[in-house]
mmCIF file of the C-alpha atoms, coordinates in Angstrom:
data_MODEL
# 
_entry.id   MODEL 
# 
loop_
_atom_site.group_PDB 
_atom_site.id 
_atom_site.type_symbol 
_atom_site.label_atom_id 
_atom_site.label_alt_id 
_atom_site.label_comp_id 
_atom_site.label_asym_id 
_atom_site.label_entity_id 
_atom_site.label_seq_id 
_atom_site.pdbx_PDB_ins_code 
_atom_site.Cartn_x 
_atom_site.Cartn_y 
_atom_site.Cartn_z 
_atom_site.occupancy 
_atom_site.B_iso_or_equiv 
_atom_site.pdbx_formal_charge 
_atom_site.auth_seq_id 
_atom_site.auth_comp_id 
_atom_site.auth_asym_id 
_atom_site.auth_atom_id 
_atom_site.pdbx_PDB_model_num 
ATOM 1   C CA . UNK A 1 1   ? 2.818   32.605 -4.706  1.00 0.00 ? 1   UNK A CA 1 
ATOM 2   C CA . UNK A 1 2   ? 0.647   32.013 -0.958  1.00 0.00 ? 2   UNK A CA 1 
ATOM 3   C CA . UNK A 1 3   ? -3.028  30.682 -0.977  1.00 0.00 ? 3   UNK A CA 1 
ATOM 4   C CA . UNK A 1 4   ? -5.472  31.932 1.672   1.00 0.00 ? 4   UNK A CA 1 
ATOM 5   C CA . UNK A 1 5   ? -6.892  28.835 3.380   1.00 0.00 ? 5   UNK A CA 1 
ATOM 6   C CA . UNK A 1 6   ? -8.970  29.604 5.827   1.00 0.00 ? 6   UNK A CA 1 
ATOM 7   C CA . UNK A 1 7   ? -10.083 26.739 8.209   1.00 0.00 ? 7   UNK A CA 1 
ATOM 8   C CA . UNK A 1 8   ? -13.314 27.818 10.564  1.00 0.00 ? 8   UNK A CA 1 
ATOM 9   C CA . UNK A 1 9   ? -14.684 25.564 13.430  1.00 0.00 ? 9   UNK A CA 1 
ATOM 10  C CA . UNK A 1 10  ? -17.472 25.919 14.911  1.00 0.00 ? 10  UNK A CA 1 
ATOM 11  C CA . UNK A 1 11  ? -17.913 28.066 17.825  1.00 0.00 ? 11  UNK A CA 1 
ATOM 12  C CA . UNK A 1 12  ? -18.316 26.391 21.069  1.00 0.00 ? 12  UNK A CA 1 
ATOM 13  C CA . UNK A 1 13  ? -18.835 29.684 23.239  1.00 0.00 ? 13  UNK A CA 1 
ATOM 14  C CA . UNK A 1 14  ? -21.416 29.732 25.472  1.00 0.00 ? 14  UNK A CA 1 
ATOM 15  C CA . UNK A 1 15  ? -21.599 33.693 24.239  1.00 0.00 ? 15  UNK A CA 1 
ATOM 16  C CA . UNK A 1 16  ? -24.959 34.308 22.245  1.00 0.00 ? 16  UNK A CA 1 
ATOM 17  C CA . UNK A 1 17  ? -23.218 37.231 20.547  1.00 0.00 ? 17  UNK A CA 1 
ATOM 18  C CA . UNK A 1 18  ? -20.343 34.957 19.745  1.00 0.00 ? 18  UNK A CA 1 
ATOM 19  C CA . UNK A 1 19  ? -22.081 32.243 18.597  1.00 0.00 ? 19  UNK A CA 1 
ATOM 20  C CA . UNK A 1 20  ? -24.134 34.355 15.735  1.00 0.00 ? 20  UNK A CA 1 
ATOM 21  C CA . UNK A 1 21  ? -20.646 35.998 14.503  1.00 0.00 ? 21  UNK A CA 1 
ATOM 22  C CA . UNK A 1 22  ? -19.587 32.491 14.258  1.00 0.00 ? 22  UNK A CA 1 
ATOM 23  C CA . UNK A 1 23  ? -18.713 31.767 10.507  1.00 0.00 ? 23  UNK A CA 1 
ATOM 24  C CA . UNK A 1 24  ? -21.206 29.002 8.419   1.00 0.00 ? 24  UNK A CA 1 
ATOM 25  C CA . UNK A 1 25  ? -19.922 25.233 8.372   1.00 0.00 ? 25  UNK A CA 1 
ATOM 26  C CA . UNK A 1 26  ? -19.282 24.407 4.299   1.00 0.00 ? 26  UNK A CA 1 
ATOM 27  C CA . UNK A 1 27  ? -21.673 22.714 2.341   1.00 0.00 ? 27  UNK A CA 1 
ATOM 28  C CA . UNK A 1 28  ? -20.463 18.920 0.963   1.00 0.00 ? 28  UNK A CA 1 
ATOM 29  C CA . UNK A 1 29  ? -20.250 20.290 -2.426  1.00 0.00 ? 29  UNK A CA 1 
ATOM 30  C CA . UNK A 1 30  ? -18.432 22.930 -1.255  1.00 0.00 ? 30  UNK A CA 1 
ATOM 31  C CA . UNK A 1 31  ? -15.541 21.161 0.870   1.00 0.00 ? 31  UNK A CA 1 
ATOM 32  C CA . UNK A 1 32  ? -15.352 18.196 -2.273  1.00 0.00 ? 32  UNK A CA 1 
ATOM 33  C CA . UNK A 1 33  ? -14.521 21.285 -4.356  1.00 0.00 ? 33  UNK A CA 1 
ATOM 34  C CA . UNK A 1 34  ? -11.748 22.453 -1.667  1.00 0.00 ? 34  UNK A CA 1 
ATOM 35  C CA . UNK A 1 35  ? -10.437 19.176 -1.393  1.00 0.00 ? 35  UNK A CA 1 
ATOM 36  C CA . UNK A 1 36  ? -10.038 18.603 -5.078  1.00 0.00 ? 36  UNK A CA 1 
ATOM 37  C CA . UNK A 1 37  ? -8.182  22.031 -5.847  1.00 0.00 ? 37  UNK A CA 1 
ATOM 38  C CA . UNK A 1 38  ? -6.100  21.243 -2.397  1.00 0.00 ? 38  UNK A CA 1 
ATOM 39  C CA . UNK A 1 39  ? -5.062  17.355 -3.552  1.00 0.00 ? 39  UNK A CA 1 
ATOM 40  C CA . UNK A 1 40  ? -4.218  18.744 -7.170  1.00 0.00 ? 40  UNK A CA 1 
ATOM 41  C CA . UNK A 1 41  ? -2.125  21.294 -5.506  1.00 0.00 ? 41  UNK A CA 1 
ATOM 42  C CA . UNK A 1 42  ? -0.368  18.989 -3.619  1.00 0.00 ? 42  UNK A CA 1 
ATOM 43  C CA . UNK A 1 43  ? 0.318   16.652 -6.515  1.00 0.00 ? 43  UNK A CA 1 
ATOM 44  C CA . UNK A 1 44  ? 1.459   19.553 -8.549  1.00 0.00 ? 44  UNK A CA 1 
ATOM 45  C CA . UNK A 1 45  ? 4.132   20.744 -5.585  1.00 0.00 ? 45  UNK A CA 1 
ATOM 46  C CA . UNK A 1 46  ? 5.047   16.967 -5.062  1.00 0.00 ? 46  UNK A CA 1 
ATOM 47  C CA . UNK A 1 47  ? 5.701   16.526 -8.793  1.00 0.00 ? 47  UNK A CA 1 
ATOM 48  C CA . UNK A 1 48  ? 7.688   20.204 -8.347  1.00 0.00 ? 48  UNK A CA 1 
ATOM 49  C CA . UNK A 1 49  ? 9.899   19.091 -5.926  1.00 0.00 ? 49  UNK A CA 1 
ATOM 50  C CA . UNK A 1 50  ? 11.186  16.156 -7.462  1.00 0.00 ? 50  UNK A CA 1 
ATOM 51  C CA . UNK A 1 51  ? 11.741  17.401 -10.282 1.00 0.00 ? 51  UNK A CA 1 
ATOM 52  C CA . UNK A 1 52  ? 13.653  19.866 -8.909  1.00 0.00 ? 52  UNK A CA 1 
ATOM 53  C CA . UNK A 1 53  ? 15.644  17.734 -7.073  1.00 0.00 ? 53  UNK A CA 1 
ATOM 54  C CA . UNK A 1 54  ? 16.637  15.495 -9.776  1.00 0.00 ? 54  UNK A CA 1 
ATOM 55  C CA . UNK A 1 55  ? 17.746  18.845 -11.708 1.00 0.00 ? 55  UNK A CA 1 
ATOM 56  C CA . UNK A 1 56  ? 20.108  19.684 -8.673  1.00 0.00 ? 56  UNK A CA 1 
ATOM 57  C CA . UNK A 1 57  ? 21.166  16.722 -9.004  1.00 0.00 ? 57  UNK A CA 1 
ATOM 58  C CA . UNK A 1 58  ? 21.959  16.163 -12.054 1.00 0.00 ? 58  UNK A CA 1 
ATOM 59  C CA . UNK A 1 59  ? 25.588  15.887 -13.427 1.00 0.00 ? 59  UNK A CA 1 
ATOM 60  C CA . UNK A 1 60  ? 25.490  18.934 -16.040 1.00 0.00 ? 60  UNK A CA 1 
ATOM 61  C CA . UNK A 1 61  ? 27.089  22.074 -15.633 1.00 0.00 ? 61  UNK A CA 1 
ATOM 62  C CA . UNK A 1 62  ? 25.979  25.055 -13.117 1.00 0.00 ? 62  UNK A CA 1 
ATOM 63  C CA . UNK A 1 63  ? 24.729  27.104 -15.749 1.00 0.00 ? 63  UNK A CA 1 
ATOM 64  C CA . UNK A 1 64  ? 22.689  24.680 -17.120 1.00 0.00 ? 64  UNK A CA 1 
ATOM 65  C CA . UNK A 1 65  ? 21.280  23.780 -14.271 1.00 0.00 ? 65  UNK A CA 1 
ATOM 66  C CA . UNK A 1 66  ? 20.397  27.252 -13.121 1.00 0.00 ? 66  UNK A CA 1 
ATOM 67  C CA . UNK A 1 67  ? 18.697  27.834 -16.733 1.00 0.00 ? 67  UNK A CA 1 
ATOM 68  C CA . UNK A 1 68  ? 16.523  23.981 -16.385 1.00 0.00 ? 68  UNK A CA 1 
ATOM 69  C CA . UNK A 1 69  ? 15.768  25.162 -12.601 1.00 0.00 ? 69  UNK A CA 1 
ATOM 70  C CA . UNK A 1 70  ? 14.617  29.111 -13.975 1.00 0.00 ? 70  UNK A CA 1 
ATOM 71  C CA . UNK A 1 71  ? 12.276  27.092 -16.457 1.00 0.00 ? 71  UNK A CA 1 
ATOM 72  C CA . UNK A 1 72  ? 10.652  24.759 -14.238 1.00 0.00 ? 72  UNK A CA 1 
ATOM 73  C CA . UNK A 1 73  ? 10.024  27.635 -11.811 1.00 0.00 ? 73  UNK A CA 1 
ATOM 74  C CA . UNK A 1 74  ? 7.977   29.265 -14.888 1.00 0.00 ? 74  UNK A CA 1 
ATOM 75  C CA . UNK A 1 75  ? 6.332   26.125 -16.006 1.00 0.00 ? 75  UNK A CA 1 
ATOM 76  C CA . UNK A 1 76  ? 5.237   25.679 -12.300 1.00 0.00 ? 76  UNK A CA 1 
ATOM 77  C CA . UNK A 1 77  ? 4.138   29.039 -11.469 1.00 0.00 ? 77  UNK A CA 1 
ATOM 78  C CA . UNK A 1 78  ? 2.041   29.049 -14.486 1.00 0.00 ? 78  UNK A CA 1 
ATOM 79  C CA . UNK A 1 79  ? 0.581   25.620 -13.843 1.00 0.00 ? 79  UNK A CA 1 
ATOM 80  C CA . UNK A 1 80  ? -0.004  26.956 -10.258 1.00 0.00 ? 80  UNK A CA 1 
ATOM 81  C CA . UNK A 1 81  ? -1.829  29.954 -11.196 1.00 0.00 ? 81  UNK A CA 1 
ATOM 82  C CA . UNK A 1 82  ? -4.728  28.064 -12.617 1.00 0.00 ? 82  UNK A CA 1 
ATOM 83  C CA . UNK A 1 83  ? -5.535  26.338 -8.814  1.00 0.00 ? 83  UNK A CA 1 
ATOM 84  C CA . UNK A 1 84  ? -5.004  29.842 -7.608  1.00 0.00 ? 84  UNK A CA 1 
ATOM 85  C CA . UNK A 1 85  ? -7.510  31.162 -9.641  1.00 0.00 ? 85  UNK A CA 1 
ATOM 86  C CA . UNK A 1 86  ? -9.516  28.427 -8.820  1.00 0.00 ? 86  UNK A CA 1 
ATOM 87  C CA . UNK A 1 87  ? -9.290  28.897 -5.153  1.00 0.00 ? 87  UNK A CA 1 
ATOM 88  C CA . UNK A 1 88  ? -9.858  32.498 -5.529  1.00 0.00 ? 88  UNK A CA 1 
ATOM 89  C CA . UNK A 1 89  ? -13.135 32.265 -7.461  1.00 0.00 ? 89  UNK A CA 1 
ATOM 90  C CA . UNK A 1 90  ? -14.222 29.633 -5.005  1.00 0.00 ? 90  UNK A CA 1 
ATOM 91  C CA . UNK A 1 91  ? -13.551 31.950 -1.844  1.00 0.00 ? 91  UNK A CA 1 
ATOM 92  C CA . UNK A 1 92  ? -15.237 35.129 -4.134  1.00 0.00 ? 92  UNK A CA 1 
ATOM 93  C CA . UNK A 1 93  ? -18.430 32.627 -4.260  1.00 0.00 ? 93  UNK A CA 1 
ATOM 94  C CA . UNK A 1 94  ? -18.184 32.162 -0.398  1.00 0.00 ? 94  UNK A CA 1 
ATOM 95  C CA . UNK A 1 95  ? -17.908 35.736 0.586   1.00 0.00 ? 95  UNK A CA 1 
ATOM 96  C CA . UNK A 1 96  ? -20.329 36.980 -1.791  1.00 0.00 ? 96  UNK A CA 1 
ATOM 97  C CA . UNK A 1 97  ? -22.765 34.243 -0.619  1.00 0.00 ? 97  UNK A CA 1 
ATOM 98  C CA . UNK A 1 98  ? -22.042 35.552 3.285   1.00 0.00 ? 98  UNK A CA 1 
ATOM 99  C CA . UNK A 1 99  ? -22.357 39.449 1.986   1.00 0.00 ? 99  UNK A CA 1 
ATOM 100 C CA . UNK A 1 100 ? -25.499 38.705 0.613   1.00 0.00 ? 100 UNK A CA 1 
ATOM 101 C CA . UNK A 1 101 ? -27.015 37.350 3.964   1.00 0.00 ? 101 UNK A CA 1 
ATOM 102 C CA . UNK A 1 102 ? -28.376 39.508 6.640   1.00 0.00 ? 102 UNK A CA 1 
ATOM 103 C CA . UNK A 1 103 ? -26.218 40.379 9.516   1.00 0.00 ? 103 UNK A CA 1 
ATOM 104 C CA . UNK A 1 104 ? -27.692 39.777 12.890  1.00 0.00 ? 104 UNK A CA 1 
ATOM 105 C CA . UNK A 1 105 ? -26.956 42.061 15.617  1.00 0.00 ? 105 UNK A CA 1 
# 
């Protein structure tokens, strides 16, 4: 499951029309929330990869390895969903705030 991570940079164009349409910069609190989610997700992904490698190099039967890998994948997806929900909630707040702002024409 991929997350929608959008990075916005300020528009340095000299065209005033393009400048008005550039996305706003994130506030400090929002950046902090985004960094926290991304850091936790990175920790989760790292732990998952380590455990997956350990299972793959385990000396048990192939059938048991496949079962352990399937169980690991299920647990990983369940844990990851909470971060996906937090990310979507954060982006939902961002999109809602943008939609309430008047559009400059």
